[in-house]
C-alpha positions as CSV (number, residue, x, y, z in Angstrom):
1,M,23.2,-53.4,-6.5
2,A,19.9,-53.1,-4.6
3,E,21.5,-55.0,-1.7
4,T,24.4,-52.6,-1.6
5,I,22.1,-49.5,-1.6
6,V,20.1,-51.0,1.3
7,S,23.3,-51.8,3.2
8,D,24.6,-48.2,2.7
9,V,21.3,-46.7,3.9
10,T,21.2,-49.1,6.9
11,L,24.8,-48.1,7.8
12,R,24.1,-44.4,7.5
13,R,21.1,-44.8,9.8
14,G,23.1,-46.7,12.3
15,R,25.8,-44.0,12.3
16,A,23.2,-41.3,12.7
17,A,21.6,-43.2,15.6
18,S,24.9,-43.7,17.3
19,S,25.8,-40.0,16.8
20,D,22.4,-39.0,18.3
21,T,23.0,-41.2,21.3
22,A,26.4,-39.7,21.9
23,L,25.0,-36.2,21.8
24,V,22.3,-37.1,24.4
25,V,24.9,-38.8,26.7
26,V,27.3,-35.9,26.5
27,A,24.5,-33.4,27.2
28,G,23.2,-35.5,30.0
29,I,26.6,-35.7,31.7
30,A,27.0,-31.9,31.4
31,C,23.6,-31.3,32.8
32,L,24.2,-33.7,35.7
33,V,27.5,-31.9,36.6
34,V,25.9,-28.5,36.8
35,A,22.8,-29.8,38.6
36,L,25.2,-31.2,41.3
37,Q,26.4,-27.7,42.0
38,Q,23.1,-26.8,43.6
39,T,23.2,-29.3,46.5
40,L,26.7,-30.8,46.7
41,V,27.9,-28.4,49.4
42,V,24.6,-28.3,51.4
43,P,25.7,-31.1,53.9
44,A,28.9,-29.2,54.7
45,V,27.2,-25.8,55.4
46,P,26.9,-26.5,59.2
47,R,30.6,-27.2,59.4
48,F,31.9,-24.4,57.2
49,P,31.9,-21.7,59.9
50,Q,34.5,-23.8,61.8
51,L,36.4,-24.9,58.8
52,L,36.7,-21.4,57.3
53,G,36.7,-19.5,60.5
54,T,33.7,-17.3,59.7
55,R,30.1,-16.7,60.9
56,P,27.1,-18.9,59.9
57,A,25.4,-15.9,58.3
58,A,28.3,-15.6,55.9
59,V,28.3,-19.3,55.1
60,S,24.7,-19.2,54.2
61,W,25.7,-17.2,51.1
62,M,27.4,-20.2,49.7
63,V,24.0,-21.6,48.8
64,T,22.2,-18.3,48.2
65,A,24.9,-16.9,45.9
66,T,24.7,-20.0,43.7
67,L,20.9,-19.9,43.5
68,V,20.8,-16.2,42.6
69,A,23.7,-16.4,40.1
70,G,22.1,-19.3,38.3
71,A,18.7,-17.6,38.2
72,I,20.2,-14.4,36.6
73,A,22.5,-16.2,34.2
74,T,19.9,-18.8,32.9
75,P,17.7,-16.5,30.7
76,V,20.7,-14.4,29.7
77,F,22.7,-17.3,28.5
78,G,19.6,-18.7,26.8
79,R,19.3,-15.6,24.7
80,L,23.1,-15.4,24.0
81,A,22.9,-19.0,22.8
82,D,20.3,-18.0,20.2
83,L,22.6,-15.1,19.1
84,F,26.0,-16.8,19.2
85,G,25.5,-20.5,19.1
86,K,24.6,-23.1,21.7
87,R,27.7,-25.2,21.7
88,R,29.8,-22.0,22.5
89,M,27.5,-21.1,25.4
90,M,27.7,-24.7,26.7
91,L,31.4,-24.5,26.8
92,L,31.3,-21.1,28.5
93,S,28.9,-22.4,31.1
94,M,31.1,-25.4,31.9
95,A,34.2,-23.2,31.9
96,L,32.6,-21.1,34.6
97,V,32.0,-24.2,36.8
98,L,35.7,-25.2,36.4
99,V,37.0,-21.7,37.2
100,G,34.6,-21.4,40.1
101,S,35.7,-24.8,41.5
102,L,39.3,-23.8,41.3
103,L,38.7,-20.4,42.9
104,A,36.9,-22.0,45.8
105,L,39.8,-24.4,46.4
106,L,41.9,-21.3,47.4
107,G,40.0,-21.2,50.6
108,G,38.7,-18.3,52.6
109,I,35.0,-17.4,52.7
110,G,35.3,-14.7,50.1
111,M,37.0,-17.0,47.6
112,V,34.5,-19.8,48.3
113,I,31.5,-17.6,47.7
114,A,33.0,-16.1,44.6
115,G,33.6,-19.6,43.3
116,R,30.0,-20.6,44.1
117,V,28.8,-17.6,42.1
118,L,30.6,-18.8,39.0
119,Q,29.4,-22.4,39.6
120,G,25.8,-21.0,39.8
121,M,26.2,-19.2,36.5
122,G,27.3,-22.5,35.0
123,T,23.9,-24.0,35.7
124,A,22.6,-21.9,32.8
125,L,23.9,-24.8,30.6
126,V,20.8,-26.9,31.1
127,P,18.3,-25.0,28.8
128,V,21.1,-24.3,26.3
129,A,21.8,-28.0,26.1
130,M,18.1,-28.7,25.5
131,A,18.0,-26.2,22.7
132,Q,21.2,-27.7,21.2
133,L,19.6,-31.2,21.1
134,R,16.4,-29.7,19.5
135,D,18.7,-28.4,16.7
136,S,20.9,-31.5,16.3
137,L,18.8,-34.6,16.7
138,D,16.4,-36.4,14.5
139,P,13.0,-34.9,15.3
140,K,11.7,-38.4,16.4
141,R,14.4,-38.5,19.1
142,V,13.9,-35.0,20.5
143,G,11.1,-35.9,22.9
144,P,13.0,-38.8,24.6
145,A,16.2,-36.8,24.7
146,L,14.6,-33.8,26.4
147,A,12.9,-36.2,28.9
148,A,16.4,-37.6,29.7
149,L,18.0,-34.2,30.2
150,S,15.1,-33.1,32.4
151,S,15.6,-36.1,34.6
152,T,19.2,-35.1,35.3
153,L,17.9,-32.0,37.2
154,G,16.2,-34.1,39.8
155,V,18.9,-36.8,39.8
156,G,21.7,-34.2,40.3
157,G,19.8,-32.5,43.1
158,G,18.9,-35.8,44.7
159,I,22.4,-37.3,44.8
160,G,24.2,-34.1,45.6
161,I,23.2,-34.1,49.3
162,P,24.2,-37.8,50.1
163,L,27.3,-37.5,47.9
164,G,28.4,-34.3,49.6
165,G,27.8,-35.8,53.0
166,Q,30.1,-38.7,52.3
167,I,32.8,-36.5,50.9
168,I,32.8,-34.1,53.9
169,A,32.8,-37.1,56.2
170,H,35.6,-39.1,54.6
171,L,37.7,-36.8,52.3
172,G,37.3,-33.2,53.5
173,W,35.5,-30.2,52.0
174,R,38.0,-29.4,49.3
175,W,37.2,-32.6,47.5
176,M,33.8,-31.4,46.8
177,F,35.3,-28.7,44.6
178,W,38.0,-31.0,43.2
179,L,35.2,-33.3,42.1
180,S,33.4,-30.5,40.4
181,A,36.6,-29.3,38.7
182,L,37.4,-32.8,37.4
183,L,33.8,-33.4,36.2
184,S,33.8,-30.0,34.4
185,V,37.0,-30.8,32.6
186,L,35.5,-34.1,31.5
187,S,32.4,-32.4,30.3
188,I,34.3,-29.7,28.3
189,A,36.3,-32.4,26.6
190,L,33.1,-34.3,25.7
191,I,31.4,-31.2,24.4
192,V,34.4,-30.3,22.2
193,R,34.6,-33.9,20.9
194,F,30.9,-34.6,20.2
195,M,28.8,-31.5,20.1
196,P,28.4,-30.0,16.6
197,A,29.0,-26.3,16.1
198,N,25.8,-24.6,15.1
199,H,25.0,-21.2,13.6
200,A,23.0,-18.6,15.4
201,D,19.3,-18.8,15.2
202,D,18.8,-15.0,15.5
203,D,20.7,-12.1,13.9
204,G,19.6,-9.7,16.6
205,T,21.9,-7.8,19.0
206,V,22.7,-8.2,22.7
207,D,20.3,-6.3,24.9
208,V,22.7,-5.2,27.5
209,P,20.3,-2.8,29.4
210,G,17.7,-5.6,29.4
211,A,20.2,-8.1,30.8
212,V,21.3,-5.7,33.5
213,G,17.7,-4.8,34.5
214,L,16.7,-8.5,34.6
215,G,19.8,-9.3,36.8
216,V,19.1,-6.4,39.2
217,G,15.4,-7.3,39.6
218,L,16.0,-11.0,40.1
219,L,18.9,-10.3,42.5
220,A,16.7,-8.2,44.7
221,L,13.6,-10.5,44.5
222,L,15.6,-13.7,45.2
223,L,17.5,-12.0,48.0
224,G,14.3,-11.1,49.7
225,I,12.9,-14.6,49.2
226,S,16.0,-16.5,50.3
227,Q,16.9,-14.4,53.3
228,G,13.4,-13.5,54.4
229,G,13.3,-16.3,56.9
230,A,16.6,-15.3,58.5
231,W,15.9,-11.5,58.4
232,G,12.2,-11.8,59.3
233,W,9.5,-11.3,56.7
234,S,8.5,-7.9,58.2
235,D,12.1,-6.7,58.5
236,V,12.9,-3.6,56.5
237,R,15.6,-5.4,54.5
238,T,13.2,-8.1,53.3
239,V,10.5,-5.6,52.5
240,V,12.9,-3.3,50.6
241,A,14.4,-6.2,48.7
242,L,11.1,-7.7,47.6
243,G,9.6,-4.3,46.8
244,A,12.6,-3.1,44.8
245,G,12.8,-6.4,42.9
246,A,9.1,-6.2,41.9
247,V,9.4,-2.5,40.8
248,V,12.6,-3.1,38.8
249,L,11.1,-6.2,37.1
250,I,7.9,-4.2,36.2
251,V,10.0,-1.4,34.7
252,W,12.2,-3.9,33.0
253,G,9.2,-5.6,31.4
254,R,7.9,-2.4,30.0
255,F,11.4,-1.6,28.6
256,E,11.7,-5.1,27.0
257,L,8.4,-4.8,25.2
258,G,9.8,-1.8,23.3
259,Q,13.0,-3.6,22.2
260,A,13.6,-5.1,18.8
261,S,15.9,-7.8,20.2
262,P,15.0,-8.2,23.9
263,I,16.9,-10.4,26.3
264,V,13.6,-12.1,26.9
265,D,10.8,-11.8,24.4
266,L,7.8,-11.2,26.7
267,R,5.4,-11.4,23.8
268,V,6.5,-15.0,23.2
269,S,6.7,-15.9,26.9
270,G,3.3,-14.3,27.4
271,T,1.5,-16.5,25.0
272,R,-1.1,-18.8,26.7
273,A,0.8,-22.0,26.1
274,L,4.2,-20.8,27.3
275,L,2.8,-18.7,30.2
276,F,1.0,-21.6,31.8
277,T,3.9,-23.9,31.0
278,N,6.2,-21.6,32.9
279,L,3.8,-21.3,35.8
280,A,3.7,-25.1,36.0
281,S,7.5,-25.1,36.0
282,L,7.5,-22.7,39.0
283,L,5.1,-25.0,40.9
284,L,7.0,-28.1,40.1
285,G,10.2,-26.5,41.3
286,V,8.5,-25.7,44.6
287,L,7.1,-29.3,44.9
288,M,10.4,-31.0,44.1
289,F,12.5,-29.0,46.5
290,A,9.9,-29.1,49.3
291,N,9.8,-32.9,49.0
292,L,13.6,-33.1,49.4
293,L,13.6,-30.7,52.4
294,T,10.5,-32.1,54.1
295,T,11.7,-35.7,53.8
296,T,15.1,-35.1,55.3
297,I,13.5,-33.0,58.1
298,Q,11.0,-35.7,59.0
299,L,13.5,-38.5,59.0
300,Q,15.8,-36.5,61.4
301,N,13.0,-35.2,63.6
302,P,12.5,-36.8,67.1
303,L,10.1,-39.7,67.4
304,A,8.0,-37.7,69.8
305,H,7.3,-35.1,67.1
306,G,6.4,-37.2,64.0
307,G,10.0,-38.0,63.0
308,F,12.2,-41.1,63.1
309,A,15.4,-39.8,64.7
310,W,17.7,-40.6,61.8
311,G,21.2,-39.1,61.4
312,A,21.9,-36.5,58.8
313,A,24.0,-38.8,56.6
314,A,21.3,-41.6,56.6
315,A,18.6,-39.0,55.8
316,G,20.6,-37.8,52.9
317,L,21.1,-41.3,51.5
318,A,17.3,-41.9,51.9
319,M,16.8,-39.5,49.0
320,L,18.6,-41.7,46.5
321,P,15.4,-43.7,45.6
322,N,13.7,-40.3,44.8
323,A,16.6,-39.4,42.5
324,A,16.5,-42.9,40.9
325,A,12.7,-42.5,40.3
326,M,13.2,-39.2,38.4
327,F,15.8,-40.9,36.2
328,V,13.9,-44.1,35.5
329,V,10.7,-42.3,34.6
330,A,12.3,-40.4,31.6
331,P,11.7,-43.0,28.9
332,V,8.2,-43.7,30.2
333,T,7.4,-40.0,30.0
334,A,8.6,-39.9,26.4
335,R,6.3,-42.7,25.4
336,L,3.4,-41.1,27.3
337,A,4.0,-37.8,25.5
338,G,4.1,-39.7,22.2
339,R,0.6,-41.1,22.9
340,L,-1.1,-38.4,24.9
341,G,0.9,-35.2,24.1
342,P,3.2,-33.3,26.5
343,R,0.4,-31.3,28.0
344,W,-1.6,-34.3,29.3
345,T,1.7,-35.9,30.3
346,L,2.4,-32.9,32.5
347,V,-1.1,-33.2,34.0
348,I,-0.4,-36.8,34.9
349,G,2.8,-35.8,36.6
350,T,1.1,-33.3,38.8
351,V,-1.6,-35.8,39.7
352,V,1.1,-38.4,40.8
353,T,2.9,-35.7,42.7
354,G,-0.3,-34.8,44.6
355,L,-1.0,-38.5,45.3
356,G,2.5,-38.8,47.0
357,Y,1.9,-35.7,49.1
358,L,-1.6,-36.9,50.1
359,L,-0.3,-40.3,51.2
360,R,2.4,-38.5,53.2
361,A,-0.2,-36.4,54.9
362,A,-2.5,-39.4,55.7
363,I,-0.2,-42.3,56.3
364,S,3.4,-42.1,57.6
365,P,3.7,-45.0,60.0
366,S,7.4,-45.6,59.5
367,A,10.5,-44.1,57.9
368,A,10.3,-46.7,55.1
369,W,6.8,-45.5,54.1
370,T,7.9,-41.9,54.3
371,I,10.7,-42.7,51.8
372,V,8.1,-44.6,49.5
373,W,5.9,-41.5,49.5
374,A,8.9,-39.3,48.7
375,T,9.7,-41.6,45.8
376,I,6.2,-41.4,44.4
377,I,6.5,-37.6,44.5
378,G,9.8,-38.0,42.7
379,F,8.0,-40.1,40.0
380,G,5.4,-37.3,39.6
381,V,7.9,-34.5,39.5
382,G,10.1,-36.5,37.1
383,I,7.2,-36.9,34.7
384,G,6.4,-33.2,34.9
385,Y,9.9,-32.1,34.5
386,A,10.3,-34.3,31.4
387,A,7.1,-32.9,29.8
388,L,8.0,-29.2,30.3
389,P,10.7,-28.9,27.6
390,M,8.5,-30.8,25.1
391,L,5.9,-28.2,25.6
392,I,8.5,-25.5,25.0
393,V,9.6,-27.2,21.8
394,A,6.0,-27.5,20.7
395,H,5.1,-23.8,21.2
396,A,8.2,-21.6,21.1
397,P,9.6,-20.2,17.8
398,L,12.8,-21.9,16.7
399,R,14.7,-18.6,16.8
400,E,13.7,-18.2,20.5
401,M,14.3,-21.8,21.6
402,G,17.3,-21.1,23.8
403,S,15.6,-18.1,25.5
404,A,12.3,-19.9,26.0
405,N,14.1,-22.9,27.6
406,G,16.0,-20.4,29.7
407,V,12.9,-18.7,31.1
408,N,11.4,-22.1,31.9
409,A,14.5,-23.1,33.8
410,L,14.5,-19.8,35.6
411,M,11.0,-20.5,36.8
412,R,12.1,-23.8,38.3
413,T,15.0,-22.1,40.0
414,V,12.7,-19.5,41.5
415,G,10.4,-22.4,42.6
416,T,13.3,-24.0,44.6
417,A,14.0,-20.6,46.3
418,V,10.3,-20.2,47.2
419,A,10.2,-23.8,48.5
420,S,13.2,-23.2,50.8
421,A,11.7,-20.0,52.2
422,V,8.2,-21.5,52.7
423,V,9.5,-24.7,54.4
424,A,11.9,-22.7,56.6
425,T,9.0,-20.3,57.6
426,I,6.6,-23.1,58.5
427,V,9.2,-25.2,60.3
428,S,10.3,-22.3,62.4
429,G,6.8,-20.9,63.0
430,L,5.5,-24.3,64.2
431,A,8.6,-25.4,66.2
432,V,8.4,-26.9,69.6
433,P,11.0,-27.3,72.4
434,F,12.7,-30.7,72.7
435,D,15.8,-31.6,74.7
436,G,16.9,-28.0,75.1
437,R,16.4,-27.1,71.5
438,M,13.6,-26.2,69.0
439,V,12.5,-28.8,66.5
440,P,9.7,-28.9,63.9
441,S,6.4,-30.1,65.3
442,A,4.3,-32.9,63.9
443,V,1.8,-30.3,62.9
444,A,4.5,-28.5,60.8
445,L,5.1,-31.7,58.9
446,R,1.4,-32.3,58.3
447,V,1.0,-28.7,57.1
448,L,3.9,-29.1,54.7
449,A,2.3,-32.3,53.3
450,L,-1.1,-30.7,52.9
451,L,0.5,-27.7,51.2
452,G,2.1,-30.1,48.7
453,V,-1.4,-31.5,48.0
454,T,-2.8,-28.0,47.4
455,L,0.0,-26.9,45.2
456,S,-0.2,-30.1,43.2
457,A,-3.9,-29.4,42.5
458,V,-3.1,-25.9,41.4
459,A,-0.3,-27.2,39.2
460,C,-2.7,-29.7,37.7
461,M,-5.2,-26.9,36.8
462,V,-2.4,-24.7,35.4
463,S,-1.1,-27.6,33.3
464,M,-4.5,-28.1,31.7
465,L,-4.4,-24.5,30.5
466,A,-0.9,-24.9,28.9
467,R,-2.2,-25.0,25.3
468,D,-2.4,-22.7,22.4
469,S,-6.1,-22.2,21.6
470,R,-5.2,-21.3,18.0
471,R,-3.7,-24.8,17.4
472,S,-5.5,-28.0,17.1
473,E,-5.4,-30.5,20.0
474,A,-3.8,-33.1,17.9
475,G,-0.1,-32.7,17.3
476,H,0.6,-29.9,19.7
477,D,-0.8,-30.9,23.1
């Protein structure tokens, strides 16, 4: 009899572990699919004006629209997941990616941009998936699972550029959207099959004015950030967009503080632990995307100006080790967090990131070493990314888990927009003539590396502050 009971218990534990693994794999696949949407089309942007018969300025909106739509949808979907269930919002997010992909396949710049908007909204799935795993898994498996999901953000961004380059070179631009459509169908089927339906964590109502205000404010702010380099930072359009975004978000914040069921609970987000966790997320977003941009620029730059004269396709493939590093580091981060706590794990991530940027600034004798330094940065950012959701789980109320993860993901998205604008401004401002064209100077590359060192140091200090002073060090940090 005793042997039978032990056997039954062992069997149940085995089934539970198998079920947990299936949930993590399905969530990881879904997150990887939406992460791909950010960078998959980037290699094709220079060719789209000719392919679609439109102006380069219009094509640039294929990237900007996805970024802005994702930033607006992420906190809103996080809150809706708390109100209506996380599995339901995961399915809605992936359905948007599918519809957007099919819409883009119709062709024409208008349809492609509309499709990219829907694909961008689909990226709101990531924080919802994290909150879903927090609800569904054995508590002991939550940390490693969140680390694995966080790694997909870097992996998806890292492989999107080389994958998109190969697709546009050998299959044609429509296959980028066919691939997204097929992957989204697969993800929807897996979510339906394996993700458990869950009840709402909050019985509040939908804050429609708050969602609209947040959307308008973020749209204006990100429009100014993303287009400032093209328009000019002193151009009236840039100034108006940034100013209007700041004013709308300030008014929105005051409005939200008076709501019983706000779209973003600023009192929760404003606690010391979550405030500094979100600031660290913003900085890591800048450091991650700046690494990707700077590495590809340096590899393609002329030999006479600190580069290595690689082609665009080869430079894109060179980012694969960086993506692999962010994936491999996930289980290591989970063990680190188990021993040191997520806060100190985040600190370690920022230190490793800073080391990579410092080595890039000091020693770049060859393309191989440049790739090695970029990969070290990938390790550091991967550690930091994996620690961030663990800090959210440690400090956010359960009823606000989806919303809190959404705000943290929003800060990463804003970080990538800031990185793109800063890199573009430095590169264009310190450009030099070469062979009848303007290229980034060696000084520009050095400035970008030193900026990475500085921001890593700031991120390290911010990470140290990401704790709740009312809680004990043990068990929470």
